[in-house]
C-alpha positions, 0 to 999 in steps of 0.5 A: 499500499502507498503511505500518503500524508494528508493534512486538512482544514476547514474555515467559516465566517459567521458559523453559519456562513461562507466556507472554505476548505483546504487539503494537502496531499504528500506522496514521496515527497510530492505535495498536491493542494486541493481546496473549495468552498460553500456559500452558507455552510459550517465550520465542522462541514467544512472540515468534513469536506476537506478530509473527504475531497482528500481522500477521493483524490486517491486512486488506490487504497492507500494508508494514510496518515490524516493530520487535522486541527479539527477534534470532531473530525479526529475524535469522529473517527479514532474514538468511533463516534461516527461508526457509533452514530451511524449503528443507532441510525445517526443518533447520539448516544443522548438520542439527539440526531448526529450532525453532518450525517451525509458527510460521515457516511461519505467519510466512512466509506472512504475510511474502510476504503483506506487504512487511516491513522489520525493525527490531531495538532493545534490549530494556528499553532504554527503547524507548517502544513496546518497554516498553509491549509488554514490560508487554503480554507480562508481564501476559498471563503473569502470568495463568497463574502465580501467580508475583509476581516480575517475573523473566523469561527474555529469552534473546535480548535483547542 
């Protein structure tokens, strides 16, 4: 299996509001940047979308080290939350509906195709790839608004 490093980040202005995601795939020292956005979304949807788009870009099953600053994504995968929500009909342990089941379903399918090891990093703490992904996400979210402020919601960065 090929070993690929993936770094992702998501951003949303006014959460919900204009959002963007950025991803960097690294294979044998070669980097590929991906990014996109939506005019009306949430930070967590952009975090998930970045991971989905990055994993979807892989042409064959790979061993992936996924680095993210989103606890929502990292714990949703590594702690098994998303699998549990799916098994319970997209309900959380407290019986409330799990958010973003459409994206989680897509991500779980991709995680079954690839071997994904998740690494959480603190956001906005100087990690070069995380910082670059943030720049990509910010640029994409900026395409959907006239806002000049760089203020965004990064609700799951701790």
